[in-house]
Structures are given as structure tokens and as C-alpha cells.
N, C-alpha and C positions, 0 to 999 in steps of 0.2 A: 244256116249253120255251116254248111260245106264251103260256101263262099268265104265266110269269115276265117275258116281254117286255112284256106288257100292264101288269103291275104297275109296271115301271120307267117306262113311258110315263106312267102316272097320277102317279107320284111326280115325274117331270120336269115334268109339266103343273102340278102343285100348286106347285112351286117357282117356276115362271114367272109364275103368276097373282098371287102375293103380292108385296108390295114388299120388296125385300131391304134389308139394312142399308146397303149401298153406295148404293142409290138414296136412302134417307132422309138419309144424310150429304150427298150431292150437293145435294138439295133444301134442306137446312138451310143449307149454304154459300151457295147462290144467294139464299135469303131474307135472310140476314144481310148478304151482299154488296150486295143491292139496297137494304136499309135504310141501310147505310153510305154508299152512293153518293147516295141521296136526301138524307141528312143533309148531306153535303158540298155538294151542289147548292144546298140551302137556305141554307147559310152563304155561298156565293158570291153568291147573289141578294141577301142582306142587305148584304154588303160593297159590291156594285154600287150598291144603293140609297143607302147611306150616302155613297158616293163622289159620286153625282149631287147629293145635298143639299150636300155640302161644296163642290163646284165652283160651285153656284149661290150659296152664301154668299160664296165668294171673289169672284165677279163683282160681287155687291152691295157688298161692302166695298171693292173696287177702284174702283167708281164713286163711292162716298162719299169715298174718299181723294182722287180727282181733284177732286171738288167742293170739299173742304176745302183742297186745294192752291191752287185758283183763288181761293177767298176769302182765303187767306193772302197771295197775291201782290197782290190788290187792296188789302188792308189795309196792306201795306208801302209802296205807292205814296203819296208825300207829297200829291199832289193829292187823292186819295181820302180821306186822313186829314183834310185841311182841310175838304172838303165834308161829311164825317160830323160833324166837330166843330161846324160851323155849323148843320147840321140838327138834330142830337140835343141839343146843349147850348146852342145860341144864342151860341156864341163868335164874336167879331169880331176883326179886326186892329186894331192901334192906329190911332186916327184915324177909324175907321168908326162909323157910327151904327147900333146894333142895332135890328131891327124884327122883329115876329113875324108869321108868315103865317097 
């Protein structure tokens, strides 16, 4: 009987020392889960980076839009139009004497 119990203990010890199929499945699930999570985190990082670039471009375009709106409002002003016509094209009002600077 004592020998039989020793054999059972040895058999039990052998089973405990080796990795069981259950442990291998758990490890595989953890590895694939980790890869999946890392992939999703990388995609989120890319989206965040793209969002920052888009926000920066939006700010630049908004500033450019404000500048163009200011230029437009200046060009609509009749006094500004007259000054530009005089400077760029040398135009004068009737009765005035043209001269070049």
C-alpha cells in the first residue's frame, strides 16, 4: 500500500510540474488579448495625432479667413478704392493734374 501511494504522489507531481492545456489556453488568450489592446491603443494614438493636426490647420485657416475678410472690407470702402486707384494706376479725378511720385 505504501508503494502504491508513492506512485500516486509521483504521478500527481508529474502532472503539476508540466503546463496543462488549460494554462496554455489561458496564456494564448492573454497574449492575443494584449496584442489586440495594443493595436487599439495605437489606433487611438494615431487618431489623436490626426485630430491635433486638423485642429492646428483649422486655426490657421480661420486666421487666414479673418485676414481675407479684413482685406475685403477694406476693398469695399470707397475711399480705399480711390486711394488704390490713384497709387496703382495713376488715376485722377476730372480737373486734377496727374503727377508721378
